[in-house]
C-alpha positions as CSV (number, residue, x, y, z in Angstrom):
1,M,76.0,14.5,-3.9
2,N,79.4,13.9,-2.4
3,P,82.0,13.4,-5.0
4,T,83.1,10.2,-3.1
5,E,79.9,8.8,-3.0
6,K,78.5,6.5,-5.8
7,S,75.6,7.1,-7.9
8,K,73.0,4.7,-7.5
9,G,72.7,4.2,-11.5
10,G,74.3,5.0,-14.4
11,L,78.0,4.0,-15.5
12,T,79.3,4.0,-12.0
13,A,76.7,1.4,-10.8
14,P,77.1,-2.5,-10.7
15,F,75.5,-4.2,-13.9
16,F,72.4,-6.4,-13.4
17,A,70.1,-7.5,-16.6
18,P,67.8,-10.5,-16.3
19,G,69.1,-14.0,-17.7
20,W,67.8,-15.7,-20.9
21,D,66.5,-19.3,-20.8
22,L,67.5,-21.2,-24.3
23,G,66.0,-24.4,-22.7
24,R,69.1,-26.5,-23.4
25,L,70.9,-24.1,-20.7
26,A,70.0,-21.0,-19.2
27,L,72.4,-17.6,-19.8
28,D,73.0,-15.4,-16.9
29,P,74.7,-12.1,-17.6
30,P,78.2,-12.3,-16.0
31,G,78.4,-8.5,-14.0
32,R,78.1,-7.3,-17.9
33,P,75.5,-8.0,-21.1
34,L,76.4,-11.1,-22.2
35,V,78.0,-10.7,-26.4
36,M,76.2,-12.1,-29.2
37,G,78.8,-12.3,-32.3
38,I,77.4,-11.5,-35.6
39,V,78.1,-13.8,-38.3
40,N,76.5,-13.0,-42.1
41,L,76.4,-16.1,-44.6
42,T,75.9,-13.2,-47.1
43,S,77.3,-11.1,-49.8
44,D,75.6,-8.0,-49.1
45,S,75.2,-7.3,-45.5
46,F,76.0,-3.9,-44.9
47,Y,79.5,-4.5,-42.9
48,P,81.9,-6.6,-45.3
49,D,84.3,-7.9,-42.5
50,S,81.0,-9.6,-41.2
51,R,80.2,-11.6,-44.5
52,A,81.7,-15.3,-44.5
53,S,80.7,-16.9,-47.6
54,G,81.2,-20.9,-47.8
55,C,80.8,-23.5,-45.1
56,G,84.7,-23.7,-44.1
57,P,85.4,-19.8,-44.2
58,A,82.1,-19.7,-42.1
59,V,83.0,-22.0,-39.8
60,E,86.3,-20.6,-39.0
61,Y,84.9,-17.1,-39.0
62,S,82.5,-18.6,-36.3
63,L,84.8,-20.1,-33.7
64,G,87.2,-16.9,-34.1
65,Q,84.3,-15.4,-32.6
66,V,84.1,-17.6,-29.8
67,A,87.7,-17.5,-29.1
68,A,87.2,-13.6,-28.9
69,G,85.1,-14.3,-26.2
70,A,81.5,-14.2,-27.9
71,D,78.7,-15.8,-25.4
72,L,76.7,-16.8,-28.5
73,I,77.1,-16.7,-32.1
74,D,74.1,-15.4,-34.5
75,L,74.2,-16.7,-37.7
76,G,72.1,-15.0,-40.6
77,A,71.6,-16.0,-44.0
78,E,69.7,-13.1,-45.5
79,S,70.6,-9.6,-45.4
80,T,68.4,-6.9,-43.5
81,R,70.3,-4.1,-43.8
82,P,68.0,-0.9,-45.2
83,G,67.3,-1.4,-48.9
84,A,68.1,-5.3,-48.9
85,Q,66.3,-7.4,-51.3
86,P,64.8,-11.0,-49.7
87,V,66.1,-14.3,-50.8
88,G,64.3,-17.5,-51.2
89,E,63.9,-19.8,-48.4
90,T,65.8,-22.6,-50.2
91,E,68.7,-20.3,-50.8
92,E,68.6,-19.4,-47.1
93,M,68.6,-22.8,-45.5
94,D,71.4,-23.7,-48.4
95,R,73.6,-21.1,-47.0
96,L,72.9,-21.4,-43.3
97,L,72.1,-25.1,-42.4
98,P,76.1,-26.6,-43.9
99,V,77.6,-23.7,-41.4
100,L,75.1,-24.9,-38.6
101,E,75.4,-28.2,-38.8
102,A,79.3,-28.1,-39.1
103,L,79.7,-25.9,-36.2
104,R,77.6,-27.4,-33.5
105,K,80.2,-30.3,-33.9
106,E,83.3,-27.6,-33.1
107,T,81.7,-26.0,-30.4
108,K,79.0,-25.9,-27.3
109,V,78.6,-22.3,-27.3
110,P,74.7,-21.0,-27.8
111,V,74.0,-20.1,-31.6
112,T,71.1,-18.2,-32.5
113,V,69.3,-17.9,-36.2
114,D,68.5,-14.7,-37.8
115,T,65.4,-15.5,-39.9
116,V,61.8,-14.4,-40.1
117,R,61.0,-17.8,-41.5
118,A,59.4,-20.2,-39.3
119,D,60.5,-23.5,-41.6
120,T,64.3,-22.4,-41.9
121,A,64.1,-21.7,-37.8
122,R,62.6,-25.6,-37.9
123,A,65.2,-26.5,-39.8
124,A,68.1,-24.9,-37.7
125,L,66.9,-26.1,-34.5
126,D,67.1,-29.8,-36.0
127,A,70.5,-28.7,-36.7
128,G,71.6,-27.5,-33.1
129,A,70.3,-24.2,-33.2
130,D,69.0,-23.2,-29.4
131,A,67.2,-19.9,-30.3
132,I,65.6,-18.2,-32.8
133,N,66.4,-14.2,-33.5
134,D,63.0,-12.9,-35.7
135,I,63.5,-9.3,-36.4
136,S,60.0,-8.9,-37.1
137,A,58.8,-10.6,-34.3
138,G,56.6,-13.2,-35.5
139,M,54.8,-10.8,-37.9
140,H,56.3,-12.1,-41.0
141,D,55.5,-16.0,-40.4
142,P,52.7,-16.8,-38.3
143,E,53.9,-20.1,-37.8
144,M,57.2,-18.6,-35.9
145,I,56.0,-17.9,-32.2
146,P,53.8,-21.2,-32.2
147,L,57.2,-23.2,-33.3
148,A,59.1,-21.4,-30.7
149,A,56.5,-22.6,-27.9
150,E,56.6,-26.2,-28.9
151,R,60.4,-26.4,-29.3
152,C,60.8,-24.7,-25.9
153,C,63.7,-22.6,-27.4
154,G,64.8,-18.9,-27.1
155,L,63.0,-16.4,-28.9
156,V,63.9,-12.6,-29.6
157,L,61.4,-10.5,-30.8
158,M,62.7,-7.5,-32.3
159,H,60.3,-4.2,-33.3
160,M,60.7,-2.8,-37.1
161,Q,58.6,0.0,-38.9
162,G,58.3,-1.5,-42.6
163,I,60.1,-3.9,-44.1
164,P,64.2,-4.0,-44.6
165,R,63.8,-2.5,-48.4
166,T,61.8,0.5,-47.5
167,M,62.1,0.9,-43.7
168,Q,64.3,4.0,-44.0
169,D,62.0,5.7,-46.6
170,A,60.0,8.1,-43.9
171,P,59.8,6.4,-40.4
172,K,57.4,8.2,-38.2
173,Y,56.3,8.2,-34.5
174,F,54.7,10.1,-32.3
175,D,56.6,9.0,-29.4
176,V,59.0,6.3,-30.4
177,V,60.2,5.0,-26.7
178,A,55.9,4.4,-25.8
179,E,55.3,2.6,-29.5
180,V,58.1,0.8,-29.6
181,S,57.8,-0.3,-26.1
182,G,54.2,-1.0,-26.3
183,W,54.3,-2.9,-29.5
184,L,56.9,-5.4,-28.2
185,A,54.9,-5.7,-25.0
186,A,51.9,-6.9,-27.1
187,R,54.4,-9.4,-29.3
188,C,55.5,-10.5,-25.8
189,R,51.9,-10.7,-24.5
190,L,50.9,-12.7,-27.5
191,A,53.9,-15.4,-27.4
192,L,52.9,-16.0,-23.7
193,D,49.4,-16.4,-25.0
194,E,50.9,-19.2,-27.6
195,G,52.8,-20.9,-25.2
196,V,56.6,-19.4,-25.0
197,A,58.1,-19.2,-21.5
198,P,58.2,-16.0,-20.0
199,E,62.0,-16.9,-19.1
200,R,62.6,-17.3,-22.8
201,L,61.6,-14.1,-24.3
202,M,64.0,-11.5,-25.1
203,V,62.8,-7.9,-26.8
204,D,65.1,-6.0,-28.7
205,P,64.0,-2.0,-30.0
206,G,65.6,-2.6,-33.5
207,I,68.0,0.0,-33.5
208,G,67.8,1.3,-37.4
209,F,65.0,-0.6,-38.4
210,G,62.6,2.0,-39.8
211,K,64.3,4.6,-37.2
212,T,65.5,8.1,-38.0
213,L,68.8,9.4,-35.8
214,A,66.5,11.0,-33.2
215,H,64.4,8.1,-33.0
216,N,67.6,5.8,-32.4
217,L,69.0,7.8,-29.6
218,A,65.5,8.3,-27.8
219,L,65.8,4.7,-27.4
220,L,69.3,4.0,-26.7
221,G,68.2,6.6,-23.8
222,S,65.6,4.4,-22.7
223,L,66.6,0.9,-23.0
224,D,65.1,0.2,-19.5
225,V,62.0,1.5,-20.3
226,V,61.8,-1.0,-23.6
227,A,62.8,-4.2,-21.5
228,A,60.1,-3.7,-19.1
229,G,61.8,-5.9,-16.8
230,R,62.7,-8.8,-19.6
231,P,65.7,-9.2,-21.0
232,L,66.8,-6.9,-23.7
233,L,68.9,-7.4,-26.8
234,L,70.8,-4.4,-28.3
235,G,72.3,-4.5,-32.0
236,A,73.7,-1.1,-32.6
237,S,77.5,-2.2,-33.6
238,R,78.6,-0.1,-37.1
239,K,75.1,1.0,-37.9
240,R,74.3,4.2,-40.0
241,F,73.1,6.4,-37.2
242,I,76.8,6.5,-36.0
243,G,78.1,7.7,-39.2
244,E,75.2,10.1,-39.1
245,I,76.5,11.7,-35.9
246,S,80.2,11.1,-36.7
247,G,80.9,11.4,-40.1
248,A,82.6,8.0,-40.0
249,G,82.3,5.4,-42.8
250,V,81.2,1.8,-41.7
251,D,84.9,0.8,-41.2
252,D,85.4,3.5,-38.8
253,R,82.7,2.9,-36.2
254,L,84.0,0.8,-33.9
255,A,84.5,3.9,-31.4
256,G,80.9,4.8,-31.9
257,S,80.2,1.1,-31.4
258,L,81.6,1.1,-28.2
259,A,79.7,3.9,-26.9
260,A,76.3,2.4,-27.7
261,L,77.6,-0.6,-25.4
262,A,77.8,2.4,-22.5
263,C,74.0,2.5,-23.0
264,A,73.6,-1.0,-23.3
265,W,75.3,-1.2,-19.5
266,Q,73.5,2.0,-18.7
267,G,70.0,0.5,-19.7
268,S,70.7,-2.9,-18.1
269,A,70.7,-4.7,-21.7
270,S,71.0,-8.3,-21.0
271,M,72.7,-8.9,-24.3
272,V,74.6,-7.0,-27.4
273,R,74.7,-8.0,-30.9
274,V,78.1,-6.9,-32.2
275,H,80.9,-7.3,-34.8
276,D,83.8,-6.6,-32.8
277,V,83.8,-9.1,-30.2
278,K,87.1,-8.8,-28.6
279,E,87.0,-5.0,-28.3
280,S,83.4,-5.3,-26.9
281,V,84.3,-7.9,-24.0
282,Q,87.3,-5.8,-23.2
283,F,84.9,-2.5,-23.0
284,F,82.9,-4.3,-20.9
285,E,85.6,-6.0,-18.4
286,V,87.2,-2.4,-18.1
287,L,83.9,-1.2,-17.0
288,K,82.9,-3.8,-14.7
289,A,86.3,-3.4,-13.0
290,A,86.1,0.3,-12.7
291,C,82.0,-0.2,-11.4
292,A,83.5,-2.6,-8.7
293,L,85.8,-0.2,-7.0
């Protein structure tokens, strides 16, 4: 290839990815992946700086993510880190709903709720949430997918091998890309059969959820295969695999997280879920400008 020619793909090509319909509004990637800001209403999520305890501090933290450029906010009230213990549904709702109700009064930025329980998701949708982010892809609660169909909201279906408490014990795959892709395709078919509109589905390969370093890297290099034309969410921010590569602790993984965003760009991911919103938006905006030359 002539050095002056642009390649047809990878980091030098203009970015394109499918949008995501949330019902009350549709989101289209603005020449870069959409950025979802993480807000953990927990005391044990793996990155301490993402934890926001109490309604006032949690709303303030969420609005800070919006001010930093988040296109969406993802509220979670139960930790899903490796080894995490589940919380009860009542505790999950008590942590989540006051924050969501207060946040909804302060911003129109879309809000997703990170939960595996249909009753929690239903209450959150009643309180103003726009979408459900289900790490079990409806496997934990069979009422989740019918709820999403009934409420015409966005739905993220994520792949996970096992459950958070045990998922990293000994994950095994014959072909991780083929198996994750096939499993997500099957869950999407089920959702379509249940009445979820195709434009409201988003898939997530579940980086770090029942995967070794090699599995994670294989998926990061094949996001377009996993997406299969559907909107894809990548959540790789500050995760363990970055430390396994670099030796960095969780507080020192920003650079590695931004490197993973390059994979999101190259793999045409529609959205990334991040702790560091300002830095992630800046990374994408510079890449977008460079690729427009």
